[in-house]
N, C-alpha and C positions, 0 to 999 in steps of 0.2 A: 549635196543636200538630199538627194533621193535615197542614197545609202543610209544616211543618218535617220531619215524618217522610217525606212524599212526596218532597221534593227531596233529602233525605239518602239515601233508598233508591235513587233514580234515579242520583245521582252515584256511589254505591257500586257499583251494578250496571254502570255504564259503565266505571268504573275496573277492576273485577275482570274484566270481559269482555275489555277491551283487553289487560290483563296476561296473562290465560289463553291467548288466541290467540297472542300473541307468544311466550309460554313454550313452547307446544306446537310452534310453528314452529321455535324455536331448539333445543329439547331433543330433539324426536322427528324432525324433518325436517332439522335441521342448518343452518338459515339462520343465517349468521354475524352477530355483533354489530359487527364491524369490516369496513370495506371492503377492507382489504389482507390479509385472512386467506387462507391457502392450506392445503390438506390433501394429505397423501400419498396417492398412488394407485399401484397396481401393475398392469401389463399382463402377463398370462401367456399364452403361446402354445404350442400343441401342433401339431407338423408330422408328418404321416404320409407316408411314402414307400413306394410299392408297385410291384411289377413284375407287370403283368397279362398274361394270355394273350389269349384272344379271346372269352371267355364272360362271363356275368354276375358281378358282384362285390357282395358284402355286407360291410359294415363296421359293427361295433358299437364305439362309443367312449364310455368312461365320462366323464361330465361332473361338474364340481364340485358338491358338496352344501353344505349350510349349515355355516358355520364360526363359532364364537364369536369376536366381536370384528371380523369382516370381513363386508362385504356386497358382493354382485355388482351393479355399476352397469350394465353392458351386456355382451353377448356377440355374437360374429359368427362365421359359418361361411363358409369359402371352399372351394367344391367344385363347380367348373364341370362341368356335364353330369351331376351326380349328384342323385338325389332325396334329400331330407332329411326325417326325422321324429324328433322329440324325445319320448321316452317317460319319464314320471315315475311311478314306483311307490314310494310311501312316501318314503323318504329317498334313493332311488336315481334318478339321471337318466342316461339313455343316449341318445346320438345314433346314429341308424341311417342310414347312407349306402348307397344302392343305385344300380346302373347295369346296364342290360341287356347292354351290350357295350362293352368297353374293351380296349385293348392298349397295350403299352409302359409307360413310366414314368408313374406316377400320383402326384399330391400332393394331400393334403387338409389344410386348416388349420382350427384352432379358436383363437379369441382372446377373452379376457374381461378386463375391468377391474374391480379390486376396491378397496374403500376401507374405512376404519375405521368400524365400526358396532357400538356397544356393545349394541344390542338383539338382535342375532343370537345364537341359542342352538344348541348341538349337540343334535339330536334324532335318536333312533333307537329303534325298537321294543324293548321288553324281551324278551330272548331266553329260551328255556327252558333248564333245566339240561342241560348237555351230558352225554352218556354217557361212562363211563370208557373210555379207549382200551384196546383189546386189543393188547398188545405181546408179542413173543416174549421169552423169557428170554435174557440177564439184564436186559433193559430194563424188564420189568414190575416186577421186584424193586427195581431202582435207582430207578424212578419213585416207588414207594410209600415207599421209604426217604427220598427227598428231600422228599416231601409231609409225611411224619410229622415229620421234623426241622424243616421250616419252620413247620408248624402249632404246634409247641411254643414257637416263638419269635415268634409273632404273635398279634394279638388280634382282627383283623377282616380283611375282604377286602383293604382298602387296605394294611395292614401286611404281610399275607401276600404280596401282589404285590411290595411293596418289597423284602422279604427274599429272595424268589425271584429277582428281577432282580439283586440284589447277588451272589447265588451264581452266576448265569449269567455275569456279567461279571467275576467274581473272577479275579485274576491267578494265584491258587493254588487251583484248584477241587478239590472233593472227588473221590474215585474215581468215585462215582456220576455226578456232573455231568460229569467228564471223559469218561465213557463216551458220553454224549449229544453232547458237543462234538466228539468224534471221528467221529461219524456224518456221512456226506456230506450227508444231507438237512437236518441242523440246524447244521452247521458254518457260522458266519458269518451265521446267521439267528436272532437272539435272539427276535424276535417269534414265529416259528414254534415254537421250542422252548418259550417261555413259555406259549404257547397250549396246547401238548400237555400240559405239566405242570399247568397250571391246570384243564384238562379232567379230569385225574386227580383233582383236588380238587373236582370238580363246580361250578366257578366259570365263569359265562358270560363269554366274551371276544369281541372283534372286532378285526380288523386295520384300521388307518386309514392311508391312503396320501395323501401330500400333499407340499407344497413349503414351504420357508422363503423368505419374501419378502425376499430380499436382492439388492440391485442389484449384479450382477456381469457381467463380460464373458464368463465361461465359461458353458457350457450347464448348465442346471439338471438335477438328478437327483432323482427322487421319493424321499422318505424314508417309513419305516414307523413308526407308533406303535402302542402297545398300549392297548386299552380294555377294562376289566373292569366288570362290573355287580354292584352289591351289593344288588340287589333294591329299591333306591330310585332310583338314578341311575347314570349312567356315570362312571367315573373313568379319566382318561387318564394314560399314563405314557410317558416317553421310554425306550425299551428299552435304550439304550446307557448313558445317564447315570443311569438309574434314578430320575430326578426325576418327581415327580407334577405333573400339570397340563399344559395345552397350551402348548408353547413359544411365545414371543412371535413374532408375525407368521408363524404357521404356517397355511397354507391347506389345508384338508381337500378333497381332490379326489374320492376314491371310497373305499368301504368294502369289506372282504373281501380274500381272497387271490387273487382272479381277476385276470388281467392287465388293463391299462388299455384295450387294444384287441384285438378279435377279428376276423380277416379270413377271408373265404371267397371262393374264386375267384381269389385273387392271393397273391403272396408279399410279406410285410411286410419291406421292406428296412431301414427305420429309423424310429424314433420320437424326435424331438428336442423337448426342452422348453427354453423360454427365459423369463426373468423380467426385466422392466425397470421401474424405479421412475421415476415422474414426479410432477409437482405440478399440481393443478387448483385453480382459484379456488374458494374455499369456497361462494360464491353459485352458481356454475355447477354445482358438484357437488350442492348442495342442490336445485337446480331439476331436475336429471336424476333424482335419487333420488326426489323427490316425484312426478315423472312416472311412474316405475316403480310407485310405490305407488298411483297414481291418486288422490291426495289432493284432496278437493274444496276445501280451504282453499288449497292450493298452486295449484290451477287458477285462482284469482283473483289470482295474482301479477301485479304490474304489469310484470314482466320479459317476460311473454308478449305484451305489446302491441307494435304497431309502434314503431320507434325514434323517429319524430317525436312520437308520442303519449307515449312515455316521457319525452321531453325536456320536454314541456308539464307533465306531472304532477310531474316532479322539481322544478319551480319552484312549481307550484300547491300542493303539499303543504306547502310551507314557510310559506304565508300564515297558516294557523292558529297556527303557532308564534309568528310575529311578532305576531299578534293577541292571543295570550295574554300576551306580554310587555307589550303595550299595556295590557291589563287590569291587570296588576300595577303598572305605572308610574302608571296613572291612579287606581286604586282603593286601592292600598296605599301607594304613595309620595306620590301627589298631584301629579304633574307636570302642568302645563297643556299643551294641544296643540290644533292646528287639526283639528277633526273627530275621528272615531273611528278610521278606518282609513287616514287619509292618511299618517301616519308609516310604516305598514307598507309601503304602496306605494312610498314614497320609499326605504325600505330595500331593496326589490327592485331599484330603479334603481341603488342603490349597488353591487349585485353586478356590474354591467357596468363601472363606472368605478373602483371601489375607494372606500374610506371617505373618505380625506383629499381626494382629487380630487373626489369626489362632493359633499362638504360645501362645498368652494370654489365649484364650479360652481353648486350649489344656491343659495348665498348671492348670487352675482353675478346670476343670473337673477331671484331674488326681489327683490333691491334695485333693479335697473333696472326690472323690471316694476312694482314698487310705485310708483316715481316716475312712470312713464307712466300708471299707474292714477289717481293723484291729478290728473294733468293732464286725463285723460278725464272726471273728476268735474266739472271746471269747464265741460265742454261740455253737462252735464245730459242724458246719454244714458239711454235706457231700459235695464233690467237685461240682457235678452238681447243687444242690440247691444253693450252695454258688455263683457259676458263674451266675446263673439265678437272684439271688438277686442283684448282682453287676450290671448286665445288666439293671434291673429295676431301680436301683438307677441312672445309667447313663442317662436313658431316662428322668427320673424326673428332673435331673440336667439340661439337655438340654432344657426342657420345661421352667423351672424357668429362665434360662439365656435368653431365647428368650423373655419371658414376661418382664423381667427387661430391656433388650435392647430396646424393643418396647416403654416402658414407658419413657426411657431416650432419645429416638430419635436416637438410634444407629442402622442403618440398617444392619451393618455388623454382629451384634449379631443374626440376624434372620437366618443367614446361618449356625448356629451351629447345627441345626437339620440335616444338610447334612453330618455331621461327621459319619463315620462308627461306629455304636453303638457297634457292636460285637468287633471291633478292640480296641476301648477304654476300653471295659470291660476286654479284654484279656491283655491289657497293664497294667491295674490296678492289675489284678491277678498276672501277671508275675513280676511286680515290688514288690509286697508284698512278694512273695516267695523269690526273691533275697534279699530283706530287712531282712527277717528272717534267711536265710541260710548264707549270706555273709556279712550282715551288711548294714547300711544305706549309707555308702560311695559308695559301689559298685552299689547299687540301683540307687543312684543319678547320678553316672557316666554313667550307661547304659541309664538312662532317658535323660540325657543331650546329650549323643551320638546319641540317636534316634532322638531327636529334631534337632540336627545339620545336620544329614544326610537327614532328611525330608526337612529341609530348603534348603539344597543344591540341592536336587532332584527337589524340587518345582521350584527353580530358573531356572534350566536347562530346565525342562519340560514346563515352562511358556514362554520360548523364542519363538517368532513367527517363527523364522527360523527353529527351531527344530520341532515345530508342523507342519509346511508346508512340511518339508522334509520327515518326517515319514509317512505323509498321502499321498503325491504324489509319493514318492519313498519307499513304504513299504519293498522293497527288501533290503534296507539298514539295516534292522534288521538282515540279514544274516551276515553283517559285525560285528554287535554287538554280534551275537552268536559266530562268530569266535574269536573275542577278548575275550569273556567270557571263551571259551575253553582254550585260551592261559593263561588267568589269573588263570584258574583252576589248572594249573601245576606250578604256582609260589610258590616257597618254600623259598624265601629269607627273609631277615629281613624286618620287617615293620618299617615305619617311627617312630611310637611311641616307638618301641623297640630301635631304634638307639638313640632317644633322652633320653630314660630312662637309657641306658647303655653307654652314651657318656663319662662319667668320666672313666669307666673301659676301654673303647677303647683308651682313651688318655694315660692311664698308660702303655698300651702295645705298 
């Protein structure tokens, strides 16, 4: 009972650990489950053009903050000759460019790449209740009338804001609202007007500036959203449409009504924005994202190894998959085979030649080699010299087959040299021993069983999904290990035995 509990817990821990790590890498870090997956990414660029005199220049440029649904992959600054410092205070990020002396036209660039990230949240400190604006008449009376009328037709902060925006954007506004709409400070600025009226109702607000991530050839223009706080969380509104929530693919750049850039010592000539959509491989994106998060699990990714080492592990990680198939075919199905891992190694050789050609070449080499092995038996050689002789014969056979294939124009035959020579020699030796001890029938059965297992293992290991999963999620081998331990305790009937004794079972 104790041993059963021990191996059961061990297998369960291994399986859950493998699943947990793989789930974390996929759901949190974004490692893809398919090799051909791509994800959308957007490159946003801000270009500042200035005309400088001959003195020092100071530039403050607002940088993008956290946006729900979007994450920043990387950012770069192009500012030749300028000093750069990035200041982060709470939710605000500001780039400070400085130079002691500059003259003529000056250009500064900021570029950042963004991707979808469901874990990013909008965070901003809870503001205090704003004071009621002091307006001259008749604006003060008009503001109070609008607030009282909206309050009667709303139930909370969200509905109050929705109703107020509807009145601001109404095609037929009331006299009080028309008074504000005609004021030059608020005409065409629904966010500014909404914040003024919401302050009269003592509702905290914030202006959000950003861009819609739409691939277009035209220059992008920043848009403004309205955020109100209901003492629990921020609620975002599109001030023009009056819709609640953050618009799809909207990138929050900076908060507040201050300008995006502030220049001292030079004249700002222009600030151009551009947005470009591109696609990144999901695996590359996940690697870069994990590097930014400095994830310890991602630091162990095989993709960070040299390319030659990656190629080795890409094949090596498939061996446990083939070995587990071997376990199933031997312990559950009951297929006979030569040795324990010989069919798996043969399946790896099939990856170079293809399944059908590999089986044909394998059969030819084994048949000819077995005939020569029986001839060597008559010479009564010792074990080691006999195996060496078989190995030499195998090499000669592979050379001859390659030459014949080349003359006939069959390129697949040239891959026969990649067969594991020692494995073929051992198969020939093992098959000859079984032939002598148990007869030709058992030898042929084990040979056919080895070929069938090798073919099945090759088919599974050749699947692109399997190759991708074991390389990107090598922790899945813990699941294979746990299942192997479970199969190691299997003592029931094999499928071949059930077929063999089916008549006896029917009589009972």
